[in-house]
C-alpha positions in Angstrom: -15.1 -19.1 0.7 -18.8 -19.5 -0.1 -18.2 -21.0 -3.5 -19.2 -17.8 -5.2 -17.1 -17.2 -8.3 -16.3 -13.6 -7.0 -14.8 -15.1 -3.9 -12.6 -17.4 -6.0 -11.5 -14.5 -8.1 -10.7 -12.4 -5.1 -8.8 -15.4 -3.6 -6.7 -15.8 -6.7 -6.1 -12.0 -7.0 -4.9 -11.9 -3.3 -2.7 -14.9 -3.7 -1.2 -13.4 -6.9 -0.5 -10.1 -5.3 1.1 -11.7 -2.2 3.4 -13.8 -4.6 4.4 -10.7 -6.5 5.1 -8.8 -3.3 7.2 -11.7 -2.0 9.1 -11.9 -5.3 9.8 -8.2 -5.4 11.0 -8.2 -1.8 13.3 -11.1 -2.6 14.9 -9.3 -5.4 15.3 -6.0 -3.5 17.0 -8.0 -0.5 19.3 -9.9 -3.0 20.1 -7.3 -5.5 19.1 -4.0 -3.9 16.6 -3.3 -6.5 13.8 -4.9 -8.5 13.0 -4.5 -12.2 9.5 -5.9 -11.6 6.8 -3.6 -13.0 4.3 -1.9 -10.7 1.3 -4.1 -10.1 -2.2 -4.0 -8.6 -2.7 -5.6 -5.1 -6.4 -5.2 -5.4 -9.3 -2.7 -5.9 -9.5 0.5 -4.0 -11.7 -0.1 -0.9 -15.1 1.5 -0.9 -14.4 3.5 2.2 -11.5 5.1 0.4 -13.3 5.7 -2.8 -16.5 7.1 -1.0 -14.2 9.5 1.1 -12.4 10.7 -2.0 -15.7 11.2 -3.8 -17.2 13.1 -0.9 -14.1 15.4 -0.4 -13.2 16.2 -4.0 -10.2 13.9 -4.1 -9.4 12.3 -7.5 -8.2 8.7 -7.4 -6.2 8.0 -10.4 -7.1 4.4 -10.5 -9.6 1.9 -9.3 -6.9 -0.4 -8.0 -4.1 0.1 -5.5 -0.6 -0.5 -6.9 2.8 -1.5 -5.4 6.0 -0.5 -7.1 9.7 -1.3 -6.4 10.2 2.4 -5.7 7.7 2.4 -2.9 8.9 -0.8 -1.2 12.6 0.2 -1.6 11.8 3.6 0.0 10.1 1.8 2.9 13.2 -0.5 3.3 15.9 2.3 3.1 18.8 2.3 5.4 17.7 5.3 7.5 14.5 3.4 8.5 16.6 0.3 9.3 18.9 2.2 11.5 16.0 3.4 13.5 14.3 0.0 13.6 11.2 1.4 11.7 11.2 -1.1 8.8 8.0 -3.1 8.2 8.6 -6.8 8.0 8.3 -8.8 4.9 5.4 -10.6 6.3 3.5 -7.4 7.0 4.1 -6.4 3.4 3.0 -9.7 2.0 -0.1 -9.7 4.2 -1.1 -6.1 3.4 -3.4 -6.9 0.4 -5.7 -8.7 2.7 -5.0 -7.1 6.1 -5.6 -3.6 4.9 -9.3 -4.3 5.1 -9.2 -4.7 8.9 -6.8 -1.7 9.4 -7.9 1.8 10.2 -7.7 4.2 7.4 -6.8 7.9 7.7 -6.3 10.8 5.4 -3.7 13.5 6.1 -4.7 16.1 3.6 -2.4 14.5 0.9 -2.2 10.8 1.3 -4.2 7.8 2.8 -2.7 5.9 5.8 -3.6 2.3 6.6 -2.6 1.5 10.2 -2.9 -1.2 12.9 -1.1 1.1 15.1 2.0 -1.0 14.9 2.7 -0.4 11.2 1.4 2.1 8.7 1.3 2.0 4.9 1.1 5.2 3.0 -0.9 5.4 -0.2 -0.8 8.3 -2.6 -4.0 8.8 -4.5 -2.2 10.2 -7.8 1.4 8.9 -7.9 3.2 9.0 -11.2 4.7 5.7 -12.3 6.2 4.2 -15.3 4.6 1.1 -16.4 5.9 -0.6 -19.5 7.9 2.5 -20.3 4.9 4.9 -20.2 4.2 7.5 -17.5 0.9 7.1 -15.7 -0.7 7.9 -12.4 -2.1 5.3 -10.1 -3.2 4.9 -6.4 0.2 3.7 -5.2 2.0 2.6 -2.0 4.7 5.3 -1.6 6.2 3.9 1.7 5.5 2.1 4.9 7.1 2.0 8.4 6.5 1.1 12.0 4.4 3.3 14.3 6.6 4.8 16.9 3.6 6.5 18.8 -0.1 5.7 18.1 -0.9 9.2 19.4 0.4 10.4 16.1 -3.1 9.7 14.6 -4.8 12.0 17.0 -3.1 15.0 15.4 -5.5 17.5 13.7 -4.1 16.7 10.3 -5.4 13.2 10.4 -9.1 12.4 9.5 -10.2 9.0 10.3 -12.3 7.4 7.5 
C-alpha cells in the first residue's frame, strides 16, 4: 500500500469481504445453508461498467454481491459428483483475484475466469436483503473450467 487513504479503505473492504465469504462457506459446510444476508465484495470493475454502458446493459448496482444462494448453487452435489466445485480458497480470493482474471459476456451474464475456474455474475439478479426484494450485480454460481476452448465460442465476448 502506498499510504493513500483509498488504498487503506480498499484493503479493509477486501479483508472484510474475504472474512464474510469464509464465514458463509463455513456455515454452508456445517449446516447446509447460511442465513447471512447478501453482501458486497467490492465495486463493479470499470471494464465491466464500461462494457455495460457501451452495450446497453443495465447494471443494477455499483457493487458486486455474494449471496448464500449463489454459493450454495456453486457447491451443489451434482457439481461435487463431477469434480467441478470451486475450492473455498478460490471463493475467498475472488474479491481480489477477479482483477487479474479475464472477463467475458455471454449475452446474459458476465464470466470471470482464469481458465481453471469461472465465476458467473448476473448484472440484475433479484435478491432479498433485510426482507426486501431488490436487484444487484450478483454471483449466481461458480465452477471449474473443464475445457478452456469454451471461451472461444461465438456467444462469448471478451471484455
